[in-house]
N, C-alpha and C positions, 0 to 999 in steps of 0.2 A: 443807239445800240445796233448793230448790223441785223440781218434777217434771222429769223428763227431757225433752229436745228431742230429736226423731228427726231426725238429719241423714242424708240419703241422698246417697252420693258421686255417684251418677248425676246427681241434680239439681244439684249444687254444680258439677261439672265440665262437665256438658252432652253427655256423651258416655260410651259404655261402655269407652272405651279410656283406661287410667289408668297413663301412662308419664310424664308430665311432672312435673319438680319444682315447676314453677309451678303447676300444677294441685294438687298434693299441698300446696303453701303455702296455697292457697285453703281447702282442707279444714282445715289446721291452724288458720287464722284463725278459720274459724267455730267451730271447738272451743273456742278460747281465748276468743272472744266470748261463748259460752253460759257458760263457767266464770265469767267476769267478771259475767255477769248473774245469777250464783248458781244456774244450772242444770246438771243433769248432761247426759250426752250418751250417746244410743244411735246408734252409727255404723253404717249399713246398706250393705253392700257389694252389694245386690241389683242386677241387670242389668249386670254386668261381662262384658266380654269379653276384656280384656288388662289385667294387672296386673303391675308390676315392682317390685323393692325399693327404686329410688331414689324412686319416688313414695310409698311407704310410709315412707321416711326423713323426707321432707318433711311428710307428713301427720301422722304419728304419732310417729316417732322422736324429733324434737325436743322432744316434750312431756316427755321424760326428761332435760332439761338441769338439772333442779334447781329450777327455778320451782314445780313441783308436786312433791310426793312421792309416792312409789310407792302408798302408802296411798290417798292422795286420788284418784289415777288408777284405782286398783282399785275404788273406790267409786263414783266419778262418770262412769266412762267404760266402756262396754260395747260390743261388737261383734256384729253380727247379720248374717244372711244370707251367711255366709262358707262356701266349699267347703272340704274337707280341706286342699287345697294352699293356699289363702288363708291359712287358720289357721295352717299351720306357716310360711309365709312372714312373717306378721305377729308370730308368737312370735319368730322369728330377728331381725327388725328391732327388736323390743323388747329383746331380750337383747344385741345388738349395740350399740344405743343406750346402754344402761345401763354397758356396758363402757366405751364411748368417753367418756361425759360423767363417768365416775368417774376417768378419767385423761386428760382431753382434752390438755393440754399435752404428755403423753408422746407419744400418737398423732400431734399436730400436728408435733412434732419429727421423728418417725420418718418421716412423711410428707414433710416438708421435706427430709430426708436423701435420700430415693428420688427426689424430683424434680430435686434438684441433682445427683445421680448421672446421671440420664438426659440432662441438659444438658451434660455433659462430653463 
């Protein structure tokens, strides 16, 4: 794979507030585009004010859906400019995504059961 491209979340989102899944999807799309172009990604968390896990689920979590294996992601995606709290949230997001995608049908069924119970 060719050199890495630096993707700055702040530049993609246009704000230091990273809470929207739509904004997370924009980041995800940029990462995937770089991979498809044969480039690795260095994802910068610089200039962040607010960050929530829903954003990270969209931006990073869905990378673990099986399209890319874990070794590929470990070699071609790295994260920079993270606070300790951001790092912990990112690690939780990745672990949760791996668990979810390893048993997607089971999780979706369980969620469906909960939603059905709430509607009764």
